[in-house]
Structure formats: C-alpha cells, structure tokens
C-alpha positions in Angstrom: -21.9 -35.5 13.9 -25.6 -35.5 14.8 -26.5 -32.8 17.4 -28.9 -33.6 20.2 -30.4 -31.7 23.2 -27.9 -30.9 26.0 -29.3 -33.4 28.4 -28.1 -36.2 26.0 -24.7 -34.7 25.3 -21.6 -36.9 25.6 -18.8 -34.6 26.5 -15.7 -34.8 24.4 -12.2 -33.7 25.4 -10.2 -31.8 22.8 -6.9 -30.0 23.1 -8.0 -26.4 22.9 -7.5 -23.2 24.9 -11.0 -22.0 25.6 -13.0 -19.6 27.6 -14.6 -20.2 31.0 -18.2 -19.1 31.6 -17.5 -17.1 34.7 -17.5 -13.3 34.2 -14.3 -11.7 32.9 -12.2 -14.8 33.4 -9.9 -16.7 31.0 -8.4 -20.0 31.6 -6.3 -22.7 29.8 -8.4 -25.7 30.8 -11.5 -27.0 29.1 -14.7 -26.5 31.0 -15.8 -29.9 32.4 -19.4 -29.3 31.5 -21.7 -27.0 29.5 -22.5 -24.0 31.7 -25.9 -23.5 33.2 -26.4 -20.3 31.3 -25.7 -22.0 28.0 -28.1 -24.8 28.9 -30.8 -22.2 29.4 -30.0 -20.8 26.0 -30.2 -24.2 24.4 -33.6 -25.0 25.9 -35.1 -22.3 23.7 -32.7 -22.1 20.7 -32.9 -25.9 20.2 -36.3 -25.2 18.6 -36.4 -21.5 17.9 -33.1 -21.4 15.8 -32.6 -25.1 15.1 -30.1 -24.3 12.3 -27.8 -22.4 14.6 -28.0 -25.0 17.3 -27.2 -27.9 14.9 -24.3 -26.0 13.4 -22.9 -25.4 16.8 -23.3 -29.0 17.5 -20.8 -29.9 14.8 -18.2 -27.5 16.1 -15.2 -28.0 18.4 -16.7 -25.4 20.6 -19.5 -27.8 21.3 -17.1 -30.6 22.1 -15.2 -28.4 24.4 -18.4 -27.2 26.3 -18.2 -23.6 24.9 -21.6 -22.5 24.0 -24.0 -19.5 23.4 -23.4 -17.7 26.6 -19.6 -18.0 26.7 -19.4 -16.2 23.3 -22.4 -13.9 23.4 -22.2 -12.8 27.0 -21.8 -9.1 27.5 -20.7 -7.0 30.5 -23.0 -4.3 31.9 -22.0 -1.0 30.3 -21.1 -2.5 26.9 -22.5 -0.3 24.2 -24.3 -3.2 22.5 -25.4 -5.1 25.6 -29.1 -5.8 26.1 -31.0 -7.9 28.5 -32.1 -11.3 27.1 -34.2 -13.4 29.5 -32.2 -12.0 32.4 -28.8 -12.2 30.9 -26.7 -9.4 29.4 -25.7 -10.4 25.9 -24.6 -8.9 22.7 -25.3 -10.0 19.1 -21.8 -9.5 17.8 -19.0 -11.8 18.9 -16.1 -9.6 18.1 -12.3 -10.3 17.8 -12.0 -8.9 21.3 -14.4 -11.6 22.5 -12.5 -14.3 20.5 -9.2 -13.1 21.8 -10.0 -14.4 25.3 -9.2 -17.8 23.9 -7.5 -17.1 20.6 -5.2 -14.2 21.6 -2.3 -15.1 19.2 -4.6 -15.3 16.2 -6.2 -12.0 17.0 -2.9 -10.3 17.6 -1.6 -11.6 14.2 -4.8 -10.4 12.5 -4.4 -7.0 14.0 -1.1 -6.6 12.3 -2.4 -7.6 8.9 -3.8 -5.7 5.9 -7.1 -7.5 6.5 -7.5 -5.5 9.8 -7.3 -2.3 7.7 -9.8 -3.4 5.1 -12.5 -0.9 6.4 -10.3 2.1 5.7 -11.9 2.8 2.3 -13.9 6.0 2.9 -11.4 8.1 1.1 -10.8 5.7 -1.8 -12.0 6.1 -5.3 -13.8 2.7 -5.0 -15.9 4.2 -2.2 -16.5 7.4 -4.1 -17.9 5.3 -7.0 -20.3 3.3 -4.7 -21.3 6.2 -2.5 -21.6 9.0 -5.1 -21.3 8.0 -8.7 -23.4 4.8 -8.4 -25.2 5.7 -5.2 -27.4 8.3 -3.5 -28.3 9.3 0.1 -31.6 7.5 0.4 -30.6 4.6 2.7 -30.4 6.1 6.2 -28.5 9.1 4.8 -26.1 7.0 2.7 -25.8 4.7 -0.3 -27.6 1.3 -0.1 -25.0 0.0 -2.7 -22.1 0.7 -0.3 -23.8 -1.2 2.5 -24.6 -4.3 0.4 -21.5 -4.1 -1.8 -18.3 -2.6 -0.6 -18.9 -3.0 3.1 -19.8 -6.6 2.9 -16.2 -7.4 2.2 -14.3 -4.4 3.6 -16.4 -4.1 6.8 -19.0 -1.6 8.1 -19.3 0.6 11.2 -21.7 -1.3 13.4 -24.1 1.1 15.2 -26.4 0.2 18.0 -30.0 1.2 18.6 -31.2 2.1 22.0 -32.8 -1.3 22.6 -29.5 -3.1 21.8 -30.5 -4.1 18.3 -28.1 -3.2 15.4 -28.8 -0.7 12.7 -29.1 -2.0 9.1 -26.3 0.3 7.9 -23.8 -2.1 9.5 -25.6 -5.3 10.3 -25.7 -8.0 9.0 -22.0 -7.7 8.1 -19.0 -10.0 8.2 -16.6 -7.6 6.4 -13.0 -8.2 7.2 -12.3 -4.8 8.6 -15.6 -4.3 10.4 -15.6 -1.6 13.1 -17.4 -3.2 16.1 -19.3 -1.5 19.0 -16.6 -2.6 21.5 -13.9 -0.7 19.6 -12.3 -3.8 18.1 -11.7 -4.2 14.4 -12.5 -7.2 12.2 -14.8 -10.1 12.0 -13.5 -13.6 12.6 -16.6 -14.9 10.9 -15.4 -13.4 7.6 -13.5 -16.6 7.3 -14.7 -18.9 10.1 -18.4 -19.1 9.3 -20.8 -19.2 12.3 -21.6 -21.4 14.2 -19.7 -24.5 13.0 -16.4 -22.7 12.5 -15.4 -25.5 10.2 -11.7 -25.8 9.5 -12.5 -27.5 6.2 -14.7 -24.7 5.1 -12.1 -22.0 6.1 -9.4 -23.8 4.2 -11.3 -24.0 0.9 -10.5 -21.5 -1.9 -14.1 -20.5 -2.2 -13.8 -19.1 1.3 -11.4 -16.4 0.1 -13.3 -16.1 -3.1 -16.2 -14.3 -1.3 -14.1 -11.2 -1.6 -11.1 -12.0 -3.8 -12.8 -12.3 -7.2 -14.0 -10.1 -10.0 -12.4 -7.6 -12.4 -10.3 -5.7 -9.7 -8.9 -8.6 -7.7 -9.6 -11.9 -9.5 -7.6 -14.2 -7.2 -10.2 -16.9 -7.1 -10.5 -17.1 -10.9 -6.7 -16.9 -11.3 -6.3 -19.7 -8.8 -8.9 -21.9 -10.7 -7.0 -21.4 -14.0 -3.6 -22.2 -12.4 -2.2 -25.7 -12.0 -2.7 -25.4 -8.3 -6.4 -24.9 -8.8 -6.6 -27.7 -11.3 -4.9 -30.0 -8.8 -7.3 -29.0 -6.1 -10.3 -29.8 -8.3 -8.8 -33.2 -9.1 -7.5 -34.2 -5.7 -9.8 -32.4 -3.2 -10.5 -35.7 -1.4 -6.7 -36.2 -0.7 -6.2 -32.9 1.1 -7.6 -33.9 4.6 -9.3 -30.6 4.8 -11.1 -31.5 8.0 -8.0 -32.6 9.9 -7.3 -30.8 13.2 -3.6 -30.7 12.3 -3.2 -29.6 8.7 0.5 -29.3 7.8 1.7 -29.1 4.2 4.3 -31.7 3.6 3.1 -33.8 6.5 -0.7 -34.2 6.2 -1.1 -33.5 2.5 0.8 -32.6 -0.6 -1.8 -33.2 -3.4 -2.6 -29.5 -3.9 -2.4 -26.1 -2.2 -5.3 -23.8 -1.4 -5.2 -20.1 -0.7 -4.8 -20.9 3.0 -1.9 -23.3 2.3 0.3 -20.7 0.7 -0.7 -17.6 2.7 -1.5 -18.8 6.2 -1.2 -22.5 7.0 1.5 -24.5 8.7 4.2 -26.0 6.6 6.8 -28.7 7.2 9.7 -27.4 5.2 12.3 -29.4 3.3 14.7 -28.8 6.1 12.3 -30.3 8.7 11.4 -26.9 10.2 7.8 -26.3 11.1 6.7 -22.9 9.8 3.6 -22.2 11.9 0.2 -21.1 10.9 -0.3 -17.3 10.8 -3.3 -15.0 10.6 -1.2 -12.2 9.1 -1.7 -12.9 5.4 1.1 -10.5 4.5 3.9 -12.5 5.9 4.5 -14.4 2.7 3.7 -11.7 0.1 6.5 -9.9 -1.6 4.5 -7.5 -3.8 1.5 -5.4 -3.0 -0.4 -5.4 -6.3 -3.3 -3.2 -5.1 -2.1 0.3 -6.0 -1.7 1.8 -9.5 1.9 0.8 -9.3 3.0 -2.4 -7.5 5.0 -1.6 -4.4 6.8 -3.6 -1.7 4.4 -4.7 1.1 6.4 -3.1 3.9 5.9 0.3 2.3 2.2 0.0 2.3 2.3 -1.5 5.8 4.0 1.6 7.1 1.4 3.9 5.5 -1.3 1.9 7.2 0.3 2.2 10.6 1.2 -1.5 10.8 4.4 -0.8 12.7 5.4 -4.4 13.4 4.9 -5.5 9.8 6.6 -2.4 8.4 9.8 -3.8 9.8 9.5 -7.1 7.9 11.1 -6.6 4.5 9.9 -8.2 1.3 12.9 -10.4 1.1 12.0 -12.1 4.4 8.4 -12.5 3.2 9.5 -14.0 -0.1 11.7 -16.4 1.8 8.7 -17.5 3.8 6.7 -18.2 0.7 9.6 -20.1 -0.9 9.6 -22.4 2.0 6.0 -23.3 1.0 6.8 -23.6 -2.7 9.9 -25.8 -2.0 7.8 -28.5 -0.4 6.6 -29.5 -3.9 9.0 -27.7 -6.2 12.8 -27.6 -6.7 14.7 -24.4 -5.7 15.5 -23.7 -9.4 11.8 -23.9 -10.4 10.8 -21.6 -7.6 13.6 -19.1 -8.2 12.8 -18.9 -11.9 9.1 -18.5 -11.2 9.9 -15.4 -9.1 12.1 -14.1 -11.9 9.1 -14.4 -14.3 6.8 -12.8 -11.8 9.1 -9.9 -11.1 9.5 -9.4 -14.8 5.8 -8.9 -15.4 5.6 -6.5 -12.4 8.6 -4.5 -13.6 7.2 -4.4 -17.2 3.8 -3.1 -16.0 5.3 -0.6 -13.6 7.8 0.8 -16.1 5.7 0.9 -19.3 2.3 1.8 -18.0 2.0 2.6 -14.3 4.8 5.1 -13.8 4.0 7.2 -16.9 0.2 6.9 -16.2 0.5 8.1 -12.6 2.8 11.0 -13.7 0.5 12.1 -16.5 -2.7 11.9 -14.4 -1.0 14.1 -11.8 -0.1 16.6 -14.4 -3.7 16.8 -15.6 -5.0 17.7 -12.2 -2.1 19.9 -11.3 -2.3 22.0 -14.5 -6.2 22.0 -14.2 -6.6 20.4 -17.6 -9.4 18.4 -16.2 -11.7 19.2 -13.3 -11.0 18.1 -9.8 -14.2 16.0 -9.8 -13.4 12.3 -10.2 -14.9 10.3 -13.1 -16.6 13.2 -14.9 -14.3 12.9 -17.9 -13.5 9.9 -20.1 -9.8 9.9 -19.4 -10.4 9.3 -15.7 -12.5 6.2 -16.4 -9.9 4.9 -18.9 -7.0 5.2 -16.5 -9.1 3.7 -13.6 -9.8 0.6 -15.6 -6.2 0.3 -16.9 -4.7 0.1 -13.4 -7.6 -0.9 -11.1 -9.1 -3.6 -13.3 -6.8 -4.8 -16.1 -3.5 -4.0 -14.5 -4.4 -5.8 -11.3 -5.7 -8.8 -13.3 -2.3 -9.1 -15.1 -0.3 -8.7 -11.9 -2.4 -11.2 -9.9 -2.3 -13.6 -12.9 1.5 -13.6 -12.9 1.6 -14.0 -9.1 -0.2 -17.3 -9.3 0.9 -18.7 -12.7 -2.4 -18.1 -14.6 -1.3 -17.3 -18.2 -4.7 -16.3 -19.6 -5.2 -13.7 -16.8 -1.7 -12.5 -17.1 -2.1 -11.9 -20.9 -5.5 -11.8 -22.5 -7.5 -10.6 -19.5 -4.6 -8.6 -18.2 -1.8 -6.8 -20.2 -3.7 -7.2 -23.5 -6.5 -5.2 -22.1 -4.1 -2.7 -20.6 -2.3 -2.2 -23.9 -5.5 -2.0 -25.9 -7.0 0.7 -23.8 -3.7 2.5 -23.3 -3.1 2.9 -27.1 -6.7 3.0 -28.4 -8.2 5.2 -25.6 -5.8 6.7 -23.1 -3.2 8.2 -25.4 -5.9 9.6 -27.8 -7.9 11.0 -24.9 -4.7 12.7 -23.5 -4.0 14.2 -27.0 -7.5 15.5 -27.1 -7.1 17.1 -23.7 -3.9 18.7 -24.8 -5.4 20.0 -28.1 -8.4 21.5 -26.3 -6.1 23.2 -23.8 -4.1 24.8 -26.6 -7.2 26.7 -27.6 -8.1 27.9 -24.1 -8.4 31.6 -23.3 -6.6 31.0 -20.0 -2.8 31.3 -20.4 -2.2 28.9 -17.6 -4.3 26.2 -19.3 -2.4 26.8 -22.5 0.9 26.4 -20.7 -0.4 23.2 -19.1 -1.5 21.8 -22.4 2.0 22.4 -23.8 3.5 20.6 -20.8 1.1 17.7 -21.4 1.9 17.6 -25.1 5.6 17.4 -24.4 5.1 14.7 -21.8 3.1 12.6 -24.4 5.8 13.1 -27.0 8.6 12.1 -24.6 6.6 9.0 -23.5 6.0 7.8 -27.0 9.6 8.4 -27.9 10.6 5.6 -25.5 11.7 2.3 -27.2 8.8 0.3 -25.7 6.3 2.5 -27.5 8.2 2.7 -30.8 5.8 0.2 -32.6 3.0 2.7 -32.0 4.8 5.6 -33.7 6.0 3.3 -36.6 9.6 3.5 -35.4 10.5 -0.1 -34.6 14.2 -0.7 -35.2 15.0 -2.4 -38.5 16.6 -5.3 -36.7 13.3 -6.0 -34.8 11.2 -5.5 -38.0 13.3 -8.0 -39.8 13.0 -10.5 -37.0 9.2 -10.1 -36.9 9.0 -10.5 -40.7 10.9 -13.7 -40.7 8.8 -15.1 -37.8 5.5 -14.1 -39.5 6.6 -15.7 -42.8 7.5 -19.0 -41.0 4.2 -18.9 -39.1 2.1 -18.3 -42.2 3.9 -21.0 -44.1 2.5 -23.6 -41.7 -1.0 -22.9 -42.8 -0.6 -22.6 -46.6 -2.4 -25.2 -48.6 
C-alpha cells in the first residue's frame, strides 16, 4: 500500500491483539486512532527517515494504529531510556516490549534454542573469532566477533550515558541478543523492521541470513532439495502474504523453512497444529555437536526446562504431521529410516572414536592445552564442525550432494588422509619423549589407533576387506567398466 501523512490516514480494522499507548497498559482491543504521541513522531520522521515511515505504512501495525511511540516508548529509569523531544524513548524494541501484545510468541521463543544463541563465549567458534582470527583493538575486543559471530548469535547491547548504544553491540539483530532491559532475543532477527512482513519472514532466505555456509548449510541444502526446487518453481502459488497461512489449507505447492519448523498445519486427520516460535518442537536430532544427540538432552544442558521434558519421539511425530500433508506415511517413515541411518553411521564410525581420541590427546598431554596450535586440532574441527555437519544436515533435508560429496566424502577424505596420519605422528613423537608419562600416553594412543582401525568399517584402509566383499566389488567393477568399452 502507499503510505501517506497521518492526517490522510484511513483507519483499517484488523483482528490483532495490540498495545495501547497509555503508560504500562496492555489491552485486547485495537486503538481507535493513532495516538497523539505517534502523530508527533510522524510529523518529523515522515521527512527525516522517510524509509522507516514508508515501511511502517505497509505494516499491520500501521493499520491497527500502533506506531512509533507505542513500540519505542520507555519508562523513566529504564537503562536505555533517553529524552527525545520531551518523550522518554529507547532505540531497541526488545522481546519484553513485544510481549505486551505478543506474549505467547515471546514465551515460546524463550523456551527455544534460538533464545540461547548468544551463549557462545566459551565455544571454540568464539575462541577462533576472538583470539585466533582476532585481536583486542575494537573497544578492547575483536572487531571480527562484533561483525561476524554476534550478528547471528547476538551481542550484549551496552548503553552510553546519553542513551545512545555502543558499537560493540549495536546495530545488531542477533537471535540471542542480550538487551539492556534484561530480555533475551531480537524479534527483528526474523521480522524485519518496520514492515514486519509475514511474506518476508516466511521465505527461506530469511533463515539463510544465519543458516548457511560450511558449518550449517541449511539454506544451500534446502535449495538442492526437491522442496527448494518446488519453492523456486511455484513461489507464486504459496500465498506468502496471507494473514492465515496454513499448510494443507492455504497452500501445498512447496514448503519453506517456516512451513516445516514453525507454521500452522492442517493435518491429514483435520487437526490444526498451530504455529510455534519454538523451532525445536519438530526436530528429532540436534546435529550441532561433534556427535548428533537428541534435542531434549541439549535442551536440559541449556536450562530449557520445559523443552527438556519433550522427548524426540514427540517432536518427530510433530514433524511427521507436516510431512504427511504431502507424503504418504510409508514415504515419511522410510525417509526417517534413511536419515537415522546416516546419523548412526557418522556417530559410530567417526564421531565417537574422534571424540574419544581427542580427549585422550589432551588428557595424556600429547598435545598442548592451547586450542588450534596443532594440525590435528584443525583437522578434527573441520571433520565434525564443517564436513560432519554438512552431511548430517544434508540427510535431514534430502539433499544428496551435501550428504555425500560435500559431507561424508570430505569427512572420510580428511579422516584417512590427515587425521589418522597426524594421530600416528603424535604417537610416534611421544614414544621418543624424555617424559615417561608422555611415553605412556603415546603407547595408549597407539593402542587406541590400532583398535580403531581393526574395526570392520575401517578394514578397507588396512587392506583387510573380507574376501566376500572383495569379490562383490570386483564383479561390480567389471560390470561397470564393461559399459564403457569400445
């Protein structure tokens, strides 16, 4: 719609639960007119920040008479409050502010992994950005962390004495942002200011701001999958801008990230599974760690008490309700068999032994406690953090190239060509140490490597494939080559 000055506004009635302009008061009726405070804001911002004004003019907030002051108003005593032409306001509209109208959505978000996205200070990812790649020249910290990690994970927003915000944490729409009012999160991570367009929030690119790249390539995986191909072909049939957006009722042409993980679904039994802002309610594996684990396990570690009680079986059943709108039960069940098969393969063949061996290296002091100062640490990091995650996420969304060539192929290549040789080198060097404890540790590592390679799944590497398997492979190779003979 075309936005015009407030004097010319035609008020529209929409079915929303919105915030009244009076101080500290929430209500369930739509304001009958734009408040006087917001009108004063508009008089200036109509020309001073025309882009913001025009975007707001396309929003449901505009049509429901919710404007600048209703969202940005601050209370005296707020940490980030400052006087602006006689009114106390704050720059950041936090989830606490949004909850005055959208309490259910904020409560659901608070129980999700997204809410904990800012808890990365102790992670190796953060150590890389802060220390290995960074320095202390940007206000005592790493500029890379501020412009990289924290733009997705969220920053601590600090306030200057005049109410302005420090560049260490603003601008920032990171999912786990720590706000001055004590709340966690940024609704604008998904719902871009100031239009808060439903269509934009439902598009896969919206999630792709953070979920892409070598360590979590969900966007690329989705684009390769049949789901992504269907979206590209049938985007116009998805009714992305519809106020009511229910799979199986308003559209079926293709799913987006929001469809499967968040949006409302009319199930095959006629049940309405409602929209949720807890993105973990339909996920049955957490593929972030070195070894894939069940989501309730990680939820408990994060202190998400409510979600820790929701088992993976329940979450998978929720996702199956989404899948079954377009696929038969047998199709969906078999997909999950395939997905679990890849996860179990990766966990058993690579993750479990890798985790065990790396722990041994540190415990026996065969490598230094400093992270990333030795080749074997970089190799293991990329095996699980990049390549292993790619494979697991590829399998989770039916993207074969990411499951194989960008995933487990890379895992296997570096496991056998780099990781195992580097471990053998560490063991060999330790054998020649003057420290008896190091020698003992090297012997333990050597035994662990030997036991690992004696397992059937590594027998090809040691030249010990069973004769039955060798014969099977020979016949298959001969048949394959015969197709290309002149």
